[in-house]
C-alpha positions in Angstrom: 14.7 1.0 -15.2 17.2 -1.8 -15.8 15.2 -5.0 -17.0 18.5 -6.4 -17.8 21.0 -5.9 -14.8 24.0 -7.3 -16.4 25.4 -9.5 -19.2 27.7 -12.5 -18.5 29.3 -14.4 -21.5 26.5 -12.8 -23.8 23.8 -14.1 -21.5 21.4 -11.4 -20.4 20.6 -11.6 -16.7 17.1 -10.0 -15.9 17.1 -7.8 -12.8 14.0 -9.6 -11.6 15.7 -12.8 -11.3 18.7 -11.3 -9.6 16.4 -10.0 -6.8 14.5 -13.0 -6.6 17.8 -14.9 -5.9 18.8 -12.3 -3.3 15.3 -12.5 -1.7 15.9 -16.3 -1.4 19.4 -15.8 0.4 18.1 -13.2 2.6 15.1 -15.3 3.5 17.3 -18.5 4.1 19.6 -16.2 6.5 16.6 -15.3 8.5 15.0 -18.9 8.6 18.4 -20.3 9.5 18.8 -17.9 12.4 15.3 -18.8 13.7 16.2 -22.6 13.3 19.3 -22.0 15.4 17.6 -20.1 18.2 14.8 -22.9 18.4 17.0 -25.5 18.5 16.1 -27.3 15.2 19.5 -27.2 13.6 20.8 -25.5 10.7 20.2 -28.3 8.3 16.4 -27.7 8.7 16.5 -24.4 7.4 17.6 -25.6 3.9 14.6 -27.8 3.8 12.0 -25.3 5.1 13.3 -22.9 2.4 13.4 -25.4 -0.5 9.6 -26.4 0.3 8.4 -22.9 0.9 10.2 -21.6 -2.2 8.9 -24.4 -4.5 5.3 -24.2 -3.0 5.3 -20.4 -3.1 6.5 -20.3 -6.8 3.9 -23.0 -7.9 1.1 -21.2 -6.2 2.2 -17.7 -7.7 2.1 -19.2 -11.0 -1.0 -21.4 -10.9 -3.2 -18.7 -9.3 -2.3 -16.5 -12.3 -3.8 -19.1 -14.8 -7.6 -18.2 -14.6 -6.6 -14.5 -15.3 -4.2 -15.2 -18.2 -5.7 -18.5 -19.7 -5.0 -17.7 -23.2 -1.4 -17.4 -22.6 -1.3 -20.4 -20.5 -3.0 -22.6 -23.3 -0.7 -21.2 -26.0 2.4 -22.4 -24.3 2.0 -23.8 -20.7 5.8 -24.4 -20.0 6.7 -21.0 -21.2 4.0 -19.6 -19.0 5.1 -21.3 -15.9 8.6 -20.4 -16.4 8.2 -16.9 -17.2 9.6 -14.2 -14.8 6.5 -11.9 -15.0 3.0 -12.2 -13.8 3.4 -13.4 -10.2 0.4 -13.6 -8.0 1.4 -12.8 -4.5 -1.5 -14.2 -2.6 -1.0 -17.5 -4.7 2.7 -17.5 -3.4 1.5 -17.0 0.3 -1.0 -19.9 -0.3 1.3 -22.4 -2.1 4.2 -21.6 0.4 1.9 -22.0 3.5 0.7 -25.4 2.2 4.3 -26.6 1.4 5.2 -25.6 4.9 2.3 -27.4 6.3 3.3 -30.6 4.4 6.9 -30.2 5.7 5.8 -29.6 9.4 3.6 -32.6 9.2 6.5 -34.9 7.7 8.9 -33.8 10.6 6.5 -33.8 13.4 6.9 -29.9 14.2 3.9 -28.0 15.1 3.0 -25.9 12.0 2.6 -22.5 13.8 6.1 -22.9 15.0 7.5 -23.2 11.5 5.1 -20.6 10.3 6.4 -18.2 12.9 10.0 -18.9 11.9 9.1 -18.2 8.2 7.0 -15.2 8.5 9.8 -12.6 9.0 11.6 -14.1 6.0 8.5 -13.8 3.8 8.4 -10.1 4.6 11.9 -9.4 3.9 11.9 -11.5 0.7 8.9 -9.6 -0.7 10.8 -6.3 0.1 13.7 -7.4 -2.0 11.6 -8.9 -4.7 9.9 -5.8 -5.1 13.2 -4.0 -6.0 13.3 -6.5 -8.9 9.8 -5.5 -10.0 10.7 -1.7 -9.8 14.0 -2.4 -11.9 12.2 -4.4 -14.5 9.1 -2.4 -14.7 7.0 -5.3 -15.1 3.8 -3.5 -14.8 3.4 -3.6 -11.2 3.4 0.1 -10.9 0.4 2.1 -10.3 -2.1 4.7 -11.8 -1.0 8.2 -13.1 0.1 10.7 -10.7 1.1 14.2 -10.3 2.9 13.6 -7.0 6.6 14.7 -6.9 7.7 11.2 -6.5 5.8 9.8 -9.7 7.9 7.9 -12.0 7.8 6.6 -15.7 9.1 3.3 -16.8 9.9 3.9 -20.5 12.3 1.0 -20.8 10.4 -1.3 -18.6 9.2 -4.8 -19.6 5.7 -3.3 -19.5 6.7 0.3 -20.7 4.9 3.4 -19.8 5.9 7.2 -20.3 3.1 8.4 -18.0 4.2 9.4 -14.5 2.6 6.7 -12.0 2.7 5.5 -8.5 5.9 3.5 -7.8 3.7 0.9 -6.3 6.8 -1.7 -5.9 8.7 1.0 -3.9 5.5 1.5 -1.6 5.5 -2.3 -1.1 9.0 -2.5 -0.6 9.1 0.2 2.1 6.0 -1.2 3.9 7.4 -4.7 3.9 10.7 -3.7 5.4 8.8 -2.1 8.4 6.8 -5.3 8.8 9.8 -7.3 8.7 11.6 -5.2 11.4 8.4 -5.4 13.5 8.3 -9.0 13.4 11.8 -9.4 14.1 11.7 -7.5 17.1 8.8 -9.3 18.7 10.0 -12.8 17.8 11.7 -13.7 21.1 8.6 -12.8 23.3 5.7 -13.9 20.9 3.5 -16.8 21.6 3.4 -19.7 19.2 1.3 -18.5 16.1 1.6 -14.8 17.0 4.1 -13.9 14.6 2.6 -15.4 11.6 -0.9 -14.2 12.6 0.7 -10.6 12.7 2.3 -11.1 9.4 -1.1 -12.2 7.9 -2.8 -9.1 9.2 -0.1 -6.5 8.3 1.1 -7.8 5.0 -2.4 -8.3 3.4 -3.3 -4.9 4.9 -0.3 -3.3 3.3 -1.5 -4.7 -0.2 -5.0 -3.9 0.3 -4.0 -0.1 0.7 -1.6 -0.1 -2.2 -4.2 -1.7 -4.6 -6.0 1.6 -4.5 -3.1 3.1 -6.5 -2.6 0.2 -8.6 -4.1 -0.4 -12.1 -5.9 -3.9 -11.3 -9.6 -3.9 -12.2 -12.3 -4.4 -9.6 -13.5 -8.0 -9.2 -16.0 -8.0 -6.3 -18.0 -5.3 -4.2 -15.8 -2.8 -6.0 -12.5 -4.6 -4.7 -9.6 -5.9 -6.9 -9.0 -9.8 -6.4 -5.8 -9.0 -4.2 -8.1 -6.9 -2.0 -10.7 -9.6 -1.5 -7.8 -12.3 -0.7 -6.4 -9.7 1.6 -9.7 -9.5 3.6 -9.5 -13.3 4.0 -5.9 -13.4 5.0 -6.4 -10.5 7.5 -9.3 -12.5 9.0 -7.2 -15.6 9.4 -4.3 -13.7 10.8 -6.5 -11.8 13.3 -7.9 -15.4 14.5 -4.3 -16.6 15.0 -3.3 -13.5 16.9 -6.5 -13.8 19.0 -6.1 -17.5 19.7 -2.5 -17.0 20.9 -3.3 -14.1 23.2 -6.2 -15.9 24.5 -4.1 -18.8 25.5 -1.8 -16.4 27.7 -5.0 -15.2 29.2 -6.3 -18.6 29.9 -3.0 -19.7 31.3 -3.0 -16.8 33.7 -6.4 -17.5 35.0 -6.0 -21.2 35.5 -5.3 -22.0 39.2 -1.9 -23.2 40.4 -1.5 -26.7 41.8 -0.6 -25.1 45.2 -3.8 -23.0 45.3 -5.9 -26.1 44.6 -4.1 -27.9 47.3 
């Protein structure tokens, strides 16, 4: 593990922040490509990513406060600027709200912007999880005897036990999701891409939670799993609505038939 990736002029550069930066760059490249394809212009991609990044960052930190109240109360500024303890569903909620605000300000349908951003979210999460793996920040899983189990003796949250490398699971799964969304983007209906992301991304996290160390919160499920169920339901609704609109359009009589 390498919590500190390199040093520049005596300043240690954490691997987590390097990967977070690379995730932002990769996400921007994806959104810029989609903005061009949809005829929005490259400049719009800068604004979208700025809103999404700030909203996602704020949500990921704010959603952590209830579970780390003492740390927040001791030093709110240091807590909010810390590079550890990010809540993924808080990031999704915050980023979604920020993109919704941006869509309203520009008069662009929200689902179209969300469709453009969804593949970037999947790719960004995959790269970000590399940072979690390198830093050993406690996102790893429960002990395991499987051959690919790993220990994190030099991690930010060290352990000498062989545990599930949960960040690598999420990285691999997120790359598959990104590839699927990227492939379907040209033929998808409005709302279908973001809907599929909200089904597949949370489903991946729901499964990974079974090998992570998070405590049960409700019905024997962790907080992340409960949120995942809600997000999957929202995603399934968006996919159903998009595909139902296609079926409705096919059933509608043509003007010539009515004549």
